[in-house]
C-alpha positions as CSV (number, residue, x, y, z in Angstrom):
1,X,-16.1,-87.4,25.6
2,X,-19.8,-86.5,25.4
3,X,-21.4,-84.5,22.7
4,X,-21.8,-81.6,25.1
5,X,-18.0,-81.4,25.4
6,X,-17.8,-80.7,21.7
7,X,-20.8,-78.4,21.2
8,X,-20.4,-74.6,20.8
9,X,-21.5,-72.5,23.8
10,X,-24.8,-70.9,23.1
11,X,-25.8,-67.3,23.8
12,X,-28.0,-68.5,26.7
13,X,-25.2,-70.5,28.2
14,X,-22.8,-67.6,28.0
15,X,-25.3,-65.4,29.7
16,X,-25.4,-67.9,32.6
17,X,-21.6,-68.2,32.7
18,X,-21.1,-64.4,33.2
19,X,-24.2,-63.6,35.2
20,X,-22.3,-63.4,38.6
21,X,-20.4,-60.3,37.4
22,X,-23.2,-58.4,35.8
23,X,-23.0,-55.7,38.4
24,X,-19.2,-55.5,38.7
25,X,-17.6,-52.1,38.4
26,X,-15.3,-53.3,35.6
27,X,-13.8,-56.6,34.3
28,X,-10.3,-57.2,33.2
29,X,-10.1,-60.1,30.7
30,X,-6.8,-62.0,30.7
31,X,-6.3,-62.8,27.0
32,X,-3.1,-64.4,25.9
33,X,-4.3,-65.2,22.4
34,X,-4.8,-68.9,22.8
35,X,-8.1,-70.6,22.2
36,X,-9.4,-70.5,25.8
37,X,-8.7,-66.8,26.4
38,X,-9.9,-65.7,22.9
39,X,-13.1,-67.5,23.6
40,X,-13.4,-65.7,26.9
41,X,-13.1,-62.3,25.1
42,X,-15.5,-63.3,22.3
43,X,-18.2,-64.6,24.7
44,X,-17.8,-61.8,27.2
45,X,-18.0,-59.2,24.5
46,X,-21.3,-60.7,23.1
47,X,-22.7,-61.0,26.6
48,X,-21.9,-57.4,27.5
49,X,-23.3,-56.1,24.2
50,X,-26.7,-57.7,25.1
51,X,-26.9,-55.8,28.4
52,X,-28.4,-52.3,28.6
53,X,-26.0,-51.6,31.5
54,X,-23.0,-53.6,32.6
55,X,-19.3,-53.6,33.5
56,X,-16.7,-52.1,31.3
57,X,-14.5,-54.7,29.6
58,X,-10.8,-54.3,29.3
59,X,-8.8,-57.1,27.6
60,X,-5.2,-57.3,28.8
61,X,-2.5,-59.4,27.1
62,X,0.7,-60.0,29.0
63,X,3.7,-60.4,26.7
64,X,6.3,-62.4,28.7
65,X,8.9,-62.0,26.0
66,X,9.7,-65.6,26.1
67,X,8.9,-66.5,22.5
68,X,9.5,-64.4,19.3
69,X,5.9,-64.8,18.3
70,X,4.5,-63.2,21.5
71,X,4.5,-59.6,20.3
72,X,2.6,-60.5,17.1
73,X,0.1,-62.5,19.1
74,X,-0.5,-59.5,21.4
75,X,-1.2,-57.4,18.3
76,X,-3.6,-60.0,16.9
77,X,-5.5,-59.9,20.2
78,X,-5.7,-56.1,20.1
79,X,-7.1,-56.2,16.5
80,X,-9.7,-58.7,17.5
81,X,-10.6,-56.7,20.6
82,X,-11.2,-53.7,18.5
83,X,-13.6,-55.5,16.2
84,X,-15.5,-56.7,19.3
85,X,-15.6,-53.2,20.8
86,X,-13.5,-54.2,23.7
87,X,-10.7,-52.0,25.1
88,X,-7.2,-53.5,25.1
89,X,-3.8,-53.1,26.7
90,X,-0.6,-55.0,26.3
91,X,1.6,-55.4,29.4
92,X,5.2,-56.6,29.1
93,X,7.2,-58.7,31.6
94,X,10.5,-56.8,31.6
95,X,13.7,-57.4,33.5
96,X,15.9,-60.5,33.9
97,X,14.1,-63.9,33.5
98,X,15.0,-66.8,35.8
99,X,17.0,-69.8,34.6
100,X,14.7,-72.3,36.2
101,X,11.0,-72.3,37.4
102,X,10.1,-70.2,34.4
103,X,6.3,-71.2,34.3
104,X,5.8,-70.3,37.9
105,X,7.7,-67.0,37.6
106,X,5.8,-66.1,34.4
107,X,2.5,-66.9,36.1
108,X,3.4,-64.7,39.1
109,X,4.4,-61.9,36.8
110,X,1.2,-62.2,34.8
111,X,-1.0,-61.9,37.8
112,X,1.0,-59.0,39.1
113,X,0.6,-57.1,35.9
114,X,-3.0,-57.9,35.5
115,X,-3.7,-56.8,39.0
116,X,-1.9,-53.5,38.3
117,X,-4.1,-52.8,35.4
118,X,-7.2,-53.8,37.3
119,X,-6.4,-51.3,40.1
120,X,-5.6,-48.6,37.6
121,X,-8.8,-49.0,35.7
122,X,-11.1,-49.5,38.7
123,X,-12.0,-53.0,37.7
124,X,-13.2,-55.2,40.5
125,X,-12.4,-58.6,38.9
126,X,-9.9,-60.3,36.6
127,X,-11.5,-62.9,34.5
128,X,-9.4,-65.8,33.4
129,X,-10.2,-68.6,31.0
130,X,-9.2,-71.6,33.2
131,X,-11.2,-74.6,32.0
132,X,-12.3,-77.9,33.4
133,X,-9.2,-79.4,31.8
134,X,-7.0,-77.0,33.7
135,X,-8.8,-77.8,36.9
136,X,-8.2,-81.5,36.3
137,X,-4.5,-80.9,35.7
138,X,-4.2,-78.8,38.9
139,X,-5.9,-81.6,41.0
140,X,-3.6,-84.3,39.6
141,X,-0.5,-82.1,40.1
142,X,-1.4,-81.4,43.7
143,X,-2.3,-85.0,44.4
144,X,1.1,-86.2,43.2
145,X,2.7,-83.5,45.4
146,X,0.8,-84.7,48.5
147,X,-1.4,-81.6,49.0
148,X,-4.0,-81.5,51.7
149,X,-7.8,-81.0,51.3
150,X,-7.6,-77.3,50.6
151,X,-4.9,-77.9,47.9
152,X,-6.9,-80.7,46.2
153,X,-9.9,-78.4,46.1
154,X,-7.8,-76.8,43.3
155,X,-9.1,-73.5,41.8
156,X,-12.2,-71.8,43.1
157,X,-14.7,-70.0,40.8
158,X,-13.7,-66.8,42.6
159,X,-10.6,-66.1,44.7
160,X,-8.3,-63.2,45.6
161,X,-4.8,-62.6,44.4
162,X,-2.6,-59.5,44.5
163,X,-5.5,-57.7,46.2
164,X,-7.9,-58.2,43.3
165,X,-10.7,-60.8,42.8
166,X,-9.9,-63.5,40.2
167,X,-13.0,-65.0,38.5
168,X,-13.0,-68.2,36.5
169,X,-16.3,-68.6,34.6
170,X,-15.2,-71.7,32.5
171,X,-14.2,-74.1,35.3
172,X,-17.0,-76.4,34.3
173,X,-16.5,-76.0,30.6
174,X,-14.2,-78.2,28.5
175,X,-11.5,-76.7,26.3
176,X,-13.0,-78.6,23.3
177,X,-16.2,-76.6,23.8
178,X,-14.3,-73.3,23.6
179,X,-12.5,-74.4,20.5
180,X,-15.9,-75.5,18.9
181,X,-17.3,-72.0,19.8
182,X,-14.4,-70.3,18.0
183,X,-14.6,-72.6,15.0
184,X,-18.3,-71.9,14.6
185,X,-17.7,-68.1,14.8
186,X,-14.6,-68.5,12.5
187,X,-12.4,-66.8,15.0
188,X,-8.7,-67.6,14.9
189,X,-6.3,-68.1,17.8
190,X,-2.7,-68.6,18.5
191,X,-1.0,-72.0,19.1
192,X,1.6,-71.9,21.8
193,X,4.0,-74.9,21.3
194,X,5.1,-74.8,25.0
195,X,1.7,-76.3,25.8
196,X,3.0,-79.5,24.2
197,X,6.6,-79.2,25.5
198,X,7.0,-82.2,27.9
199,X,10.0,-80.5,29.6
200,X,7.3,-78.6,31.5
201,X,5.0,-80.2,34.1
202,X,1.6,-79.4,32.8
203,X,2.0,-81.0,29.3
204,X,3.3,-84.2,31.0
205,X,0.3,-84.2,33.4
206,X,-2.0,-83.7,30.4
207,X,-0.6,-86.8,28.8
208,X,-1.1,-88.7,32.1
209,X,-4.8,-87.6,32.2
210,X,-5.3,-88.9,28.7
211,X,-4.1,-92.3,29.8
212,X,-6.2,-92.2,33.0
213,X,-9.3,-91.5,31.0
214,X,-9.8,-95.2,30.1
215,X,-10.0,-96.0,33.8
216,X,-12.4,-93.2,34.6
217,X,-9.8,-90.6,35.6
218,X,-10.8,-88.1,32.9
219,X,-10.9,-84.4,33.3
220,X,-14.7,-84.4,34.1
221,X,-14.2,-86.8,37.1
222,X,-11.0,-85.1,38.3
223,X,-12.8,-81.7,38.3
224,X,-15.8,-83.3,40.1
225,X,-13.4,-84.5,42.8
226,X,-12.1,-81.0,43.2
227,X,-15.6,-79.7,43.5
228,X,-16.4,-82.2,46.2
229,X,-13.2,-81.5,48.1
230,X,-13.9,-77.8,47.9
231,X,-17.3,-78.5,49.5
232,X,-15.6,-80.5,52.3
233,X,-12.9,-77.9,52.8
234,X,-15.5,-75.1,53.2
235,X,-17.2,-77.1,55.9
236,X,-13.9,-77.7,57.7
237,X,-13.1,-74.0,57.5
238,X,-16.4,-73.2,59.3
239,X,-15.4,-75.7,62.0
240,X,-12.0,-74.1,62.3
241,X,-13.6,-70.7,62.7
242,X,-15.8,-72.0,65.5
243,X,-12.8,-73.6,67.2
244,X,-10.9,-70.3,67.1
245,X,-13.8,-68.5,68.7
246,X,-14.1,-71.2,71.3
247,X,-10.4,-70.9,72.3
248,X,-10.7,-67.1,72.4
249,X,-13.8,-67.3,74.6
250,X,-12.0,-69.7,77.0
251,X,-9.2,-67.2,77.3
252,X,-11.6,-64.3,78.0
253,X,-13.4,-66.3,80.7
254,X,-10.1,-67.4,82.3
255,X,-8.5,-64.0,82.3
256,X,-11.5,-61.7,82.4
257,X,-10.1,-59.8,79.4
258,X,-12.4,-57.1,78.1
259,X,-11.2,-57.3,74.5
260,X,-14.0,-58.3,72.1
261,X,-14.0,-61.6,70.2
262,X,-13.5,-59.7,66.9
263,X,-10.2,-58.3,68.0
264,X,-7.3,-59.7,66.1
265,X,-4.0,-59.4,68.0
266,X,-0.8,-59.8,66.0
267,X,0.4,-62.6,68.3
268,X,-1.8,-65.7,68.8
269,X,-2.0,-67.8,72.0
270,X,-3.9,-70.9,72.8
271,X,-4.6,-72.6,76.1
272,X,-2.7,-75.9,75.4
273,X,-5.1,-78.3,77.0
274,X,-8.1,-77.0,75.1
275,X,-6.1,-76.8,71.9
276,X,-5.0,-80.5,72.3
277,X,-8.6,-81.6,72.7
278,X,-9.5,-80.4,69.2
279,X,-9.5,-82.7,66.1
280,X,-6.1,-82.9,64.4
281,X,-7.2,-81.3,61.2
282,X,-8.7,-78.3,63.1
283,X,-5.5,-77.9,65.2
284,X,-3.4,-78.1,62.1
285,X,-5.5,-75.3,60.4
286,X,-5.4,-73.1,63.5
287,X,-1.7,-73.4,63.7
288,X,-1.2,-72.8,60.0
289,X,-3.4,-69.7,60.1
290,X,-1.5,-68.3,63.1
291,X,1.9,-68.9,61.5
292,X,0.9,-67.3,58.2
293,X,-0.6,-64.3,60.0
294,X,2.5,-63.4,61.9
295,X,5.3,-65.0,59.9
296,X,7.3,-63.0,57.4
297,X,8.8,-65.7,55.2
298,X,5.8,-66.5,53.0
299,X,3.2,-69.2,53.5
300,X,4.2,-72.1,55.7
301,X,4.5,-75.5,54.0
302,X,1.8,-77.9,55.1
303,X,4.3,-80.8,55.7
304,X,6.4,-78.6,58.0
305,X,3.4,-77.5,60.0
306,X,2.3,-81.1,60.3
307,X,5.7,-82.0,61.7
308,X,5.6,-79.1,64.1
309,X,2.1,-80.2,65.3
310,X,3.4,-83.7,65.9
311,X,6.2,-82.3,68.1
312,X,3.7,-80.1,70.0
313,X,1.4,-83.1,70.5
314,X,4.3,-85.2,71.7
315,X,5.4,-82.6,74.2
316,X,1.9,-82.2,75.5
317,X,1.5,-86.0,76.0
318,X,4.8,-86.4,77.8
319,X,4.2,-83.4,80.2
320,X,2.8,-83.7,83.7
321,X,1.6,-81.6,86.5
322,X,5.0,-81.4,88.0
323,X,6.9,-81.0,84.8
324,X,5.3,-78.5,82.4
325,X,6.2,-79.2,78.8
326,X,8.3,-76.6,77.0
327,X,9.0,-76.1,73.3
328,X,10.3,-73.4,71.0
329,X,10.6,-73.6,67.3
330,X,10.8,-71.2,64.3
331,X,8.8,-71.8,61.1
332,X,8.2,-69.5,58.1
333,X,9.3,-66.4,60.1
334,X,7.2,-67.2,63.2
335,X,8.2,-68.5,66.6
336,X,5.9,-71.2,68.0
337,X,6.5,-71.8,71.7
338,X,4.9,-73.9,74.4
339,X,5.4,-72.8,78.0
340,X,3.2,-72.4,81.1
341,X,0.4,-74.4,79.6
342,X,0.0,-72.1,76.6
343,X,1.0,-72.2,73.0
344,X,2.1,-68.9,71.6
345,X,2.8,-67.9,68.0
346,X,4.7,-64.6,67.5
347,X,6.8,-63.0,64.7
348,X,10.4,-64.3,64.7
349,X,13.2,-61.7,64.6
350,X,14.6,-61.2,61.0
351,X,17.4,-63.6,60.1
352,X,20.8,-62.1,60.3
353,X,22.5,-61.7,56.9
354,X,25.8,-63.6,56.6
355,X,28.7,-61.4,55.8
356,X,30.0,-61.7,52.2
């Protein structure tokens, strides 16, 4: 670990970290009470205080009700927010909790509640305290699960969720730097024991990264890998956009349809021969986009779309002029069919409920 990874964040560095959101209408700060999020609130408050004009800051603590200490930790965050001149709200995850998959369910509930507050307060962004360490863990988790390029690009500096923009100013900052910042400022923070509970995935992955560090697989290099894959993914997305326009233009020329290229019909169709001539990664992304656009059973799994594309390719290869290939499959609430030299993706009818 370099000295930079253990040095407190300076005022100048904090100014650079938050500069992208200087003109935001308002910022919701996701503050759980742990060191990363407390540092987020501390640094954001100092940054905002130095501006003559800037966004309104609202710290939000989501109390999941999963630990007896959570209510006290939310009160501690509120007290600190008041000393920093930052507004604060506590949101509670109420209702029945799942017996399994608790971290994922808690994360979904947290974003849902944060987005609710952001919309109510007129904030344009939710700022989270994800660090370079979190990015490295995400990359390794997705690598072990066989994610594609877009998944391995991990977390973006800015993305959209629940209809609100999520901003992550600390993606290139180590957790140790945030802790050093709080220690210098003599700011306390909560210690969540679940972060060390190896019955959960992330703590186990964290231990793996510590072991990989000796071989160069430390958080810095894993995060650098995510950054490079994000760059490659952005380039491939541009190529996929161009391929979609190319296929639409071929359709217009072949059928003399007056609809503009910007039109987005609910159903998607491709001329099969032109589609088959595209690179495999582009075909995969176009198919995935179309299924996610019209399907009603959530995002399609990459592996299942890969399998469907393989079936489509096989059908197209075995077809002939006399015997046009045909295919019809359902995936993620969408029907993908091949007939008459065209691939069509349309919404599937809702599944019938089985009688009790």
